[in-house]
C-alpha positions in Angstrom: -31.1 -39.5 28.8 -27.6 -39.6 27.2 -25.4 -36.6 27.7 -23.8 -36.5 24.2 -21.9 -33.3 24.8 -19.6 -35.2 27.1 -19.0 -38.0 24.5 -15.6 -38.6 23.1 -15.0 -36.0 20.3 -12.3 -38.3 18.8 -15.1 -40.6 17.6 -16.6 -37.9 15.4 -19.7 -37.4 17.5 -19.6 -33.7 16.9 -18.7 -33.5 13.2 -21.1 -31.9 10.7 -21.9 -33.7 7.5 -23.8 -32.9 4.3 -25.5 -35.7 2.4 -26.7 -35.4 -1.2 -30.1 -37.1 -1.2 -29.8 -38.0 -4.9 -26.4 -39.5 -5.0 -26.2 -40.5 -1.3 -22.7 -39.0 -1.2 -21.7 -37.7 2.3 -19.2 -34.9 2.7 -17.7 -33.7 6.0 -18.3 -29.9 6.4 -16.8 -29.6 9.8 -14.6 -32.2 11.5 -14.9 -33.1 15.2 -11.5 -31.7 15.9 -10.7 -29.4 17.6 -13.5 -29.1 20.0 -16.4 -30.6 18.1 -19.2 -28.7 16.4 -22.9 -28.5 17.6 -26.1 -26.6 16.7 -25.4 -26.0 13.0 -27.5 -23.4 11.1 -27.2 -22.7 7.4 -27.7 -19.1 6.2 -30.7 -18.4 4.0 -28.5 -18.1 0.9 -26.8 -21.4 1.7 -23.3 -19.8 1.8 -22.5 -19.7 5.5 -22.7 -22.3 8.1 -22.8 -21.2 11.7 -22.1 -23.6 14.6 -20.9 -23.7 18.1 -17.4 -25.2 18.9 -15.7 -25.9 22.2 -12.6 -23.7 22.7 -10.7 -24.8 25.8 -13.4 -24.6 28.5 -15.7 -22.1 26.7 -18.0 -22.2 23.7 -17.4 -20.1 20.5 -19.7 -19.2 17.7 -18.0 -20.1 14.4 -18.9 -19.1 10.8 -17.7 -21.1 7.8 -18.1 -20.4 4.2 -19.6 -23.4 2.3 -20.5 -24.1 -1.3 -24.2 -23.6 -1.7 -26.2 -26.7 -0.9 -29.6 -25.4 -1.8 
């Protein structure tokens, strides 16, 4: 088993992307810096993205407003 959480965040391992399945265009929603981003969840209305980010030696729940992807 590979422990991805210990991977190098500078390589973009923990960035969050959105891909339009029609146009195949990929957009970065959350960059890997600072602290990466894991466990993304989109709200039911598609306006808010919640994810976990590393802040120093702890984890923080972050909310980000996004353009509706639904």
